C-alpha positions, -999 to +999 in steps of 0.1 A: +224-053+116+185-066+114+173-084+086+140-082+079+119-104+049+097-078+030+072-098+004+055-072-023+089-049-020+086-041-053+052-025-051+040+009-043+042+010-006+065-019-003+090-007-026+090+026-006+095+011+027+127-011+013+140+024-001+139+038+035+146+006+053+184+001+036+191+037+038+182+031+076+212+002+077+186-027+075+194-057+060+158-061+035+153-095+019+130-085-009+104-111-018+081-102-047+064-122-078+071-090-099+031-092-107+018-060-130+022-035-102+057-047-091+086-026-107+122-032-102+128+003-117+114+015-084+144-001-064+167+013-092+193+028-060+197-001-048+212-022-075+246-038-062+235-026-019+249-060-006+219-049+018+192-055-004+185-092-017+157-094-043+141-129-050+114-129-074+086-156-058+049-156-048+045-155-011+021-189-012+051-209-023+058-224+011+091-242+002+105-210-012+097-191+018+104-216+041+141-215+023+145-177+024+137-182+063+161-207+071+190-190+049+189-150+059+172-157+094+150-127+096+143-108+126+109-101+111+082-104+084+065-076+068+040-086+045+027-063+019+022-087-007-015-083-021-036-071-053-043-043-045-069-027-072-107-024-063-117-018-099-096-054-109-110-070-082-143-069-096-135-080-131-112-108-116-119-112-081-100-150-084-065-138-079-071-119-050-081-147-032-051-166-050-031-143-033-043-124-005-057-151+014-044-184+001-010-167-005-011-151+031-020-186+047+010-198+030+032-169+042+020-176+077+023-213+078+060-211+065+070-180+090+049-203+120+076-234+114+105-204+112+098-190+147+095-221+157+125-232+154+140-201+171+156-203+206+135-185+234+151-153+231+144-152+193+110-160+191+105-131+220+121-107+197+107-119+161+079-102+146+052-107+117+035-072+111+006-073+079+000-045+065-039-040+055-067-016+045-093+008+061-115-009+033-123-044+051-145-020+073-166-010+050-184+025+039-192+051+063-223+081+071-210+112+066-197+115+104-177+090+123-146+077+121-132+035+115-116+021+151-096-007+156-128-022+170-149-012+142-170-045+128-157-059+094-180-052+066-161-055+031-180-043+004-159-052-028-139-086-036-102-068-029-117-057+005-133-094+013-099-108+005-078-087+027-105-089+055-099-130+052-059-127+054-067-096+084-086-127+105-059-153+093-032-136+109-047-130+139-058-168+139-023-175+136-013-153+172-046-168+191-037-206+177-005-210+174+014-178+194+032-161+164+039-129+176+020-105+150+010-068+142-018-055+119-021-022+104-047-011+085-040+019+063-062+047+043-054+060+011-020+063+001-004+080-023+033+093-032+060+086-051+065+050-072+025+046-071+016+023-103-003+051-128-036+035-123-045+046-090-063+080-087-035+108-081-009+089-105-035+086-130-054+125-129-014+135-133-010+116-158-042+117-180-040+156-176-004+162-192-017+137-217-041+165-231-071+133-218-105+136-199-097+133-159-128+109-151-145+111-119-165+084-109-204+092-099-210+128-085-170+132-070-178+139-034-168+099-021-150+106+006-111+094+014-086+099+042-052+105+025-022+094+039+012+102+022+035+067+018+062+082+037+043+089+069+028+051+062+062+040+062+075+057+092+043+042+112+045+006+097+084+012+116+071+027+147+044-006+152+074-029+141+100-014+167+071-007+196+040-027+191+019-047+209+016-085+203-017-092+188-029-060+184-039-035+154-031+001+146-052+020+121-028+041+103-045+075+091-032+109+074-059+131+091-067+139+055-108+137+042-110+151+011-136+145-012-123+128-046-134+159-065-111+182-043-085+159-051-085+162-087-090+197-084-062+205-060-037+185-090-050+206-113-044+235-098-009+229-087-006+214-126-016+251-138+011+263-113+038+241-121+035+229-160+006+251-173-008+239-208+004+250-238-032+264-248-037+288-215-065+265-207-067+249-171-064+213-163-097+215-144-115+219-178-105+182-184-128+167-158-154+146-166-178+126-147-182+087-157-205+061-144-201+048-108-187+017-101-199-012-081-203-012-045-184+018-043-180+030-007-191+065+001-168+077+029-137+063+045-122+081+076-093+066+101-089+074+138-055+069+143-053+080+181-041+047+193-010+051+170-003+082+185-008+076+221+005+039+223+034+047+201+039+084+194+031+084+157+015+107+140+017+120+101+044+145+093+025+157+062-004+174+055-024+169+026-017+200+010+020+192+016+021+159+007+003+166-029+025+194-036+054+170-034+037+138-054+032+161-083+063+174-080+083+139-077+058+125-110+069+161-128+108+154-122+102+118-125+085+112-163+110+085-172+094+062-146+061+072-155+061+066-193+084+035-185+052+020-167+025+037-193+040+023-225+052-009-204+084-009-214+091-016-177+079-054-178+074-053-219+037-052-215+009-022-210-006-016-180-046-030-172-075-010-166-073+025-149-094+037-121-093+054-084-080+034-058 
């Protein structure tokens, strides 16, 4: 049985990854500080499962990480832990530098020292996989795609902090030989996403009869990746990726924000019609654009397909329909986030991812 140390495994992507890993027979040591977006409700099905060990703690706590590595002897470390919301990074960038840069550095140092303690076979088999974002590449014009060779040009405090963490991971490979892998993904969506991000926010506000806020003209473009497809890509990179390499993970699903919102409205019209007979699209309202709002992201994931045989299994139409149904079917989970009862406080600022 493989053992993996997963950081940030109570968050959105990390939580989905942990659920799938444990179901597949992997033993997971799950380290999460449980900041506002970390939610143990997501992992409820693993309660009492001997193959899931949850530890509340900070990836920057080098002594704690060293103890966990020494005790559980993992075959891999998968780093999801990050502050990840752009709007929050504009309001308070220091927390993003603390977690995404300083925290990642501490995790790398502890992992390097553990890796050095392994025998030759253990060192050869071990992997450190760092999960990052396409936002490190900056903004695209109307054409073109981000590739693994695209120069970094981060435009928000969030993306700058993730770019720094990516560079640290690369440096630990080239300087110390640590066997690392990095993935840079497009916008994720799916079950268990914290309802401040665009898709769950729109669903929640639509059902509550509230305005549906769209930044600027609504024509900012993102490539949308279903979270289950992202988790499958990470497993493929972990199993077969070339050490030291970066792999872009995309959903082949470029959509303007306004297209995403109107698609959700149409699905809700079908699945949960408004009592007054009106269309949810009538709730759309345009709001002032946010500072430094990148116009377009689009991922070229051909390297991942060519080298590892991965491509997304979900079209956007399939994924968004499944996602809307999940939120409709799991309103108790959503309400516990919205009212703050999952951790005894209300959620923070809302906005697009």
